[in-house]
C-alpha positions as CSV (number, residue, x, y, z in Angstrom):
1,M,-9.0,5.4,-14.7
2,R,-6.9,5.6,-11.6
3,Y,-3.1,6.0,-11.9
4,L,-1.3,2.7,-11.5
5,S,-4.5,0.6,-11.5
6,L,-4.6,-2.5,-13.7
7,E,-6.8,-0.5,-16.2
8,W,-4.1,2.2,-16.4
9,I,-1.3,-0.4,-16.8
10,E,-3.3,-2.1,-19.6
11,A,-3.8,1.3,-21.3
12,M,-0.1,1.9,-21.2
13,Q,0.6,-1.6,-22.4
14,T,-1.5,-0.9,-25.5
15,L,0.1,2.5,-26.2
16,V,3.7,1.2,-25.7
17,G,3.0,-1.8,-27.9
18,A,1.6,0.4,-30.7
19,S,4.2,3.2,-30.4
20,E,6.5,3.4,-33.4
21,S,8.9,5.5,-31.4
22,M,9.1,2.9,-28.6
23,Q,9.7,0.1,-31.1
24,A,12.4,2.2,-32.9
25,A,14.1,2.8,-29.5
26,A,14.0,-0.9,-28.9
27,Q,16.0,-1.5,-32.0
28,T,19.1,0.2,-30.5
29,H,18.5,0.0,-26.7
30,E,18.0,-2.8,-24.2
31,I,16.7,-2.2,-20.8
32,G,14.3,-3.9,-18.3
33,I,13.0,-1.7,-15.6
34,T,10.8,-2.7,-12.7
35,Q,8.9,0.1,-11.0
36,V,7.7,-0.4,-7.4
37,V,5.3,2.3,-6.0
38,T,4.5,2.0,-2.3
39,D,1.7,3.4,-0.1
40,G,-0.8,4.0,-2.9
41,P,-4.6,3.5,-2.8
42,E,-4.2,-0.1,-3.9
43,G,-1.2,-0.7,-1.7
44,T,2.2,-1.5,-3.4
45,V,2.1,-1.7,-7.2
46,M,4.8,-3.2,-9.4
47,Y,5.0,-2.8,-13.1
48,H,7.7,-2.9,-15.8
49,L,9.0,-1.7,-19.1
50,Q,11.0,-4.2,-21.2
51,V,12.8,-2.9,-24.2
52,G,15.1,-4.7,-26.6
53,N,15.4,-6.6,-29.8
54,G,13.0,-4.3,-31.6
55,V,10.2,-4.9,-29.1
56,A,8.9,-2.7,-26.2
57,T,6.4,-3.9,-23.7
58,F,4.8,-2.5,-20.6
59,G,2.9,-4.5,-18.0
60,A,2.1,-5.5,-14.5
61,G,4.7,-7.3,-12.4
62,P,8.5,-7.3,-12.6
63,A,10.6,-7.1,-15.8
64,S,11.5,-10.5,-17.2
65,V,15.1,-9.3,-17.6
66,E,15.5,-6.7,-14.9
67,H,18.5,-4.3,-15.3
68,V,17.1,-1.6,-13.1
69,R,14.6,-1.5,-10.2
70,M,13.2,1.8,-9.0
71,E,11.2,2.2,-5.8
72,Q,9.3,5.3,-4.8
73,S,6.3,6.4,-2.8
74,W,2.8,7.0,-4.2
75,E,3.3,10.7,-3.5
76,T,6.5,10.9,-5.5
77,A,5.1,8.9,-8.4
78,V,2.1,11.2,-8.6
79,A,4.2,14.3,-8.4
80,V,6.3,13.1,-11.4
81,A,3.3,11.8,-13.4
82,T,1.4,15.0,-13.1
83,E,4.5,17.0,-13.9
84,Q,4.5,18.9,-10.6
85,V,8.1,17.8,-10.1
86,A,10.7,16.9,-12.7
87,A,11.9,13.3,-12.7
88,Q,15.5,14.4,-12.4
89,E,14.7,16.3,-9.2
90,V,13.3,13.3,-7.4
91,F,16.4,11.3,-8.4
92,I,18.7,14.0,-7.2
93,K,16.9,14.4,-3.9
94,G,16.9,10.7,-3.3
95,H,13.1,10.2,-3.4
96,V,13.6,7.2,-5.8
97,R,15.7,4.2,-4.7
98,I,17.5,2.7,-7.6
99,G,19.0,-0.7,-7.8
100,G,20.9,-2.4,-10.6
101,D,22.6,-0.8,-13.5
102,S,21.9,2.9,-13.2
103,Q,24.1,3.7,-16.2
104,R,21.6,1.9,-18.4
105,I,19.1,4.6,-17.5
106,M,21.4,7.3,-18.8
107,D,22.2,5.2,-21.9
108,S,18.5,4.8,-22.6
109,L,17.3,8.4,-22.6
110,P,15.6,8.0,-26.0
111,V,13.5,5.2,-24.6
112,F,12.3,7.5,-21.8
113,A,11.5,10.3,-24.3
114,A,9.4,7.9,-26.3
115,L,7.7,6.6,-23.1
116,D,6.8,10.1,-22.1
117,A,4.6,10.4,-25.2
118,A,2.6,7.4,-24.0
119,F,2.3,8.8,-20.5
120,A,1.1,12.1,-22.0
121,S,-1.6,10.5,-24.0
122,V,-3.2,8.8,-20.9
123,R,-2.7,11.7,-18.5
124,S,-6.0,13.4,-19.4
125,E,-7.9,10.2,-18.7
126,T,-6.1,9.5,-15.5
127,V,-7.3,10.2,-11.9
128,Y,-4.5,10.7,-9.4
129,E,-6.2,10.0,-6.1
């Protein structure tokens, strides 16, 4: 499946919904993140992660309660997804535009650690072209 395709988003949606670690993180954290990736094979893609009240969801479109919006190019998103570049590096170098409450990102690091496991499980089935 192609990275950021609807098929990929649906696979992530299933993994996030079934992840005990994501649901556990959602017990103690609340964050809604909208990701916008530009200049990809399918144009601009928008997807979200919504975490809170013991529930974690992932899907197409914007977060229903958006605390943070991140925008990056396809090239940057692929580099991070394939672990060619660390996520921290693209933030530091300004390759990701962040809007909203950026402190929530720092406060939600356990959420991102749990999400990384879902990303890792689809990585081998994903085509990045």
